[in-house]
MDTraj code that builds the backbone (N, CA, C; nanometers):
import mdtraj as md
import numpy as np

residues = "MET ILE GLN LEU VAL THR VAL ALA SER VAL LEU GLY GLN ILE LYS PRO ALA PRO SER ILE ASP THR ARG ASN ASP ALA ALA VAL ASP THR TRP ALA GLN ARG LEU GLY VAL SER ARG ASP ASP LEU LEU THR ALA ILE GLY GLU VAL GLY ASN SER ILE ALA ALA VAL ARG ARG HIS LEU SER SER ALA ASP".split()
xyz = np.array([
    [-1.5826, -3.2857, -0.9006],
    [-1.6649, -3.2739, -0.7832],
    [-1.6590, -3.1292, -0.7317],
    [-1.7716, -3.0772, -0.6961],
    [-1.7797, -2.9403, -0.6454],
    [-1.7735, -2.9427, -0.4934],
    [-1.6894, -2.8556, -0.4394],
    [-1.6770, -2.8458, -0.2939],
    [-1.7437, -2.7168, -0.2479],
    [-1.8356, -2.7280, -0.1563],
    [-1.9045, -2.6106, -0.1038],
    [-1.8269, -2.5543, 0.0145],
    [-1.8184, -2.4238, 0.0191],
    [-1.7495, -2.3574, 0.1301],
    [-1.8384, -2.2445, 0.1810],
    [-1.8152, -2.2045, 0.3025],
    [-1.8922, -2.0937, 0.3579],
    [-1.8316, -1.9610, 0.3145],
    [-1.9146, -1.8602, 0.3113],
    [-1.8670, -1.7263, 0.2770],
    [-1.7614, -1.6815, 0.3778],
    [-1.7838, -1.7107, 0.5037],
    [-1.6901, -1.6698, 0.6084],
    [-1.5526, -1.7311, 0.5859],
    [-1.5460, -1.8538, 0.5397],
    [-1.4150, -1.9157, 0.5182],
    [-1.3411, -1.8494, 0.4018],
    [-1.4144, -1.8029, 0.3031],
    [-1.3515, -1.7335, 0.1900],
    [-1.3088, -1.5932, 0.2316],
    [-1.3970, -1.5201, 0.2986],
    [-1.3647, -1.3839, 0.3390],
    [-1.2514, -1.3805, 0.4403],
    [-1.2365, -1.4839, 0.5187],
    [-1.1286, -1.4892, 0.6163],
    [-0.9920, -1.4982, 0.5514],
    [-0.9871, -1.5361, 0.4251],
    [-0.8610, -1.5495, 0.3547],
    [-0.8203, -1.4217, 0.2817],
    [-0.9097, -1.3250, 0.2725],
    [-0.8805, -1.1997, 0.2033],
    [-0.7982, -1.1103, 0.2945],
    [-0.6863, -1.0656, 0.2433],
    [-0.5972, -0.9792, 0.3212],
    [-0.6226, -0.8338, 0.2826],
    [-0.6091, -0.7440, 0.3770],
    [-0.6269, -0.6029, 0.3429],
    [-0.5190, -0.5560, 0.2458],
    [-0.5510, -0.4524, 0.1719],
    [-0.4552, -0.3980, 0.0755],
    [-0.3290, -0.3544, 0.1477],
    [-0.2147, -0.3822, 0.0891],
    [-0.0891, -0.3396, 0.1512],
    [-0.0846, -0.1872, 0.1642],
    [-0.0315, -0.1445, 0.2754],
    [-0.0217, -0.0005, 0.2974],
    [0.1107, 0.0332, 0.3646],
    [0.1438, 0.1593, 0.3613],
    [0.2679, 0.2085, 0.4204],
    [0.2357, 0.2636, 0.5585],
    [0.2999, 0.2093, 0.6590],
    [0.2786, 0.2532, 0.7970],
    [0.3628, 0.3776, 0.8223],
    [0.2986, 0.4934, 0.8210],
    [0.3718, 0.6188, 0.8354],
    [0.4210, 0.6419, 0.9781],
    [0.3763, 0.5595, 1.0719],
    [0.4256, 0.5707, 1.2102],
    [0.5585, 0.4972, 1.2277],
    [0.5973, 0.4202, 1.1261],
    [0.7192, 0.3405, 1.1311],
    [0.8235, 0.4038, 1.0376],
    [0.9223, 0.4709, 1.0972],
    [1.0242, 0.5401, 1.0165],
    [1.0969, 0.4461, 0.9211],
    [1.1260, 0.3246, 0.9673],
    [1.1968, 0.2284, 0.8820],
    [1.1117, 0.1900, 0.7618],
    [0.9817, 0.1745, 0.7815],
    [0.8923, 0.1390, 0.6710],
    [0.8854, 0.2536, 0.5697],
    [0.8767, 0.3759, 0.6185],
    [0.8720, 0.4917, 0.5287],
    [1.0017, 0.5000, 0.4483],
    [1.1150, 0.4842, 0.5146],
    [1.2436, 0.4897, 0.4450],
    [1.2566, 0.3769, 0.3426],
    [1.2123, 0.2580, 0.3801],
    [1.2196, 0.1433, 0.2889],
    [1.1351, 0.1674, 0.1651],
    [1.0112, 0.2141, 0.1850],
    [0.9236, 0.2376, 0.0705],
    [0.9723, 0.3534, -0.0145],
    [1.0289, 0.4565, 0.0471],
    [1.0844, 0.5672, -0.0311],
    [1.1950, 0.5151, -0.1228],
    [1.2806, 0.4311, -0.0682],
    [1.3894, 0.3744, -0.1474],
    [1.3335, 0.2835, -0.2572],
    [1.2387, 0.1975, -0.2227],
    [1.1823, 0.1046, -0.3217],
    [1.1120, 0.1779, -0.4352],
    [1.0507, 0.2915, -0.4030],
    [0.9778, 0.3665, -0.5049],
    [1.0650, 0.4705, -0.5744],
    [1.1891, 0.4864, -0.5270],
    [1.2826, 0.5774, -0.5918],
    [1.2497, 0.7242, -0.5716],
    [1.1964, 0.7569, -0.4540],
    [1.1625, 0.8963, -0.4237],
    [1.2207, 0.9328, -0.2875],
    [1.2214, 1.0617, -0.2591],
    [1.2679, 1.1042, -0.1267],
    [1.1611, 1.0736, -0.0222],
    [1.2027, 1.0720, 0.0999],
    [1.1099, 1.0501, 0.2116],
    [1.0002, 1.1572, 0.2112],
    [1.0406, 1.2826, 0.1878],
    [0.9437, 1.3926, 0.1857],
    [0.8433, 1.3773, 0.0716],
    [0.8917, 1.3370, -0.0463],
    [0.8012, 1.3166, -0.1596],
    [0.7027, 1.2036, -0.1312],
    [0.7510, 1.0983, -0.0665],
    [0.6634, 0.9869, -0.0318],
    [0.5562, 1.0323, 0.0667],
    [0.5961, 1.1043, 0.1693],
    [0.4994, 1.1509, 0.2688],
    [0.3991, 1.2492, 0.2084],
    [0.4439, 1.3302, 0.1127],
    [0.3531, 1.4210, 0.0435],
    [0.2502, 1.3417, -0.0373],
    [0.2989, 1.2399, -0.1084],
    [0.2083, 1.1550, -0.1872],
    [0.1070, 1.0850, -0.0967],
    [0.1528, 1.0341, 0.0163],
    [0.0621, 0.9679, 0.1110],
    [-0.0428, 1.0670, 0.1612],
    [-0.0006, 1.1903, 0.1865],
    [-0.0943, 1.2931, 0.2300],
    [-0.2005, 1.3242, 0.1257],
    [-0.1653, 1.3075, -0.0011],
    [-0.2585, 1.3390, -0.1098],
    [-0.3507, 1.2232, -0.1452],
    [-0.2981, 1.0982, -0.1431],
    [-0.3789, 0.9848, -0.1913],
    [-0.4018, 0.8756, -0.0872],
    [-0.3460, 0.8904, 0.0315],
    [-0.3603, 0.7862, 0.1330],
    [-0.2390, 0.6953, 0.1346],
    [-0.2393, 0.5971, 0.2241],
    [-0.1202, 0.5151, 0.2434],
    [-0.1222, 0.3816, 0.1694],
    [-0.2178, 0.3613, 0.0807],
    [-0.2200, 0.2406, -0.0014],
    [-0.1007, 0.2435, -0.0966],
    [-0.0253, 0.1350, -0.0993],
    [0.0922, 0.1294, -0.1860],
    [0.0519, 0.1457, -0.3324],
    [-0.0571, 0.0834, -0.3715],
    [-0.1025, 0.0938, -0.5107],
    [-0.1378, 0.2381, -0.5460],
    [-0.2081, 0.3056, -0.4555],
    [-0.2469, 0.4454, -0.4816],
    [-0.1242, 0.5351, -0.4882],
    [-0.0289, 0.5116, -0.4004],
    [0.0933, 0.5917, -0.3992],
    [0.1720, 0.5676, -0.5282],
    [0.1839, 0.4422, -0.5707],
    [0.2542, 0.4113, -0.6963],
    [0.1893, 0.4835, -0.8146],
    [0.0550, 0.4743, -0.8229],
    [-0.0163, 0.5407, -0.9330],
    [0.0089, 0.6915, -0.9293],
    [-0.0006, 0.7489, -0.8110],
    [0.0172, 0.8932, -0.7968],
    [0.1586, 0.9352, -0.8385],
    [0.2576, 0.8619, -0.7923],
    [0.3965, 0.8963, -0.8245],
    [0.4248, 0.8773, -0.9735],
    [0.3664, 0.7748, -1.0342],
    [0.3927, 0.7518, -1.1768],
    [0.3215, 0.8557, -1.2626],
    [0.2105, 0.9090, -1.2156],
    [0.1403, 1.0114, -1.2931],
    [0.2074, 1.1477, -1.2785],
    [0.2927, 1.1622, -1.1770],
    [0.3622, 1.2894, -1.1541],
    [0.4826, 1.3057, -1.2455],
    [0.5239, 1.1969, -1.3120],
    [0.6426, 1.2032, -1.4001],
    [0.6197, 1.2870, -1.5213],
])
top = md.Topology()
chain = top.add_chain()
for i, resn in enumerate(residues, 1):
    res = top.add_residue(resn, chain, resSeq=i)
    for name in ("N", "CA", "C"):
        top.add_atom(name, md.element.get_by_symbol(name[0]), res)
traj = md.Trajectory(xyz[None], top)
């Protein structure tokens, strides 16, 4: 059986891409540790590619 749903009900379930809140020192420190980089390197990467975790990961992995 096919269940019909509204577009709004589907779009309401989509979450924004995870990002690093640079206004939160604890979040920056946590992500720096999780990504294995210094706080300064993380902030530099965010300045270059934005605060999307996926973009930062790609940028840091391409810098190796």
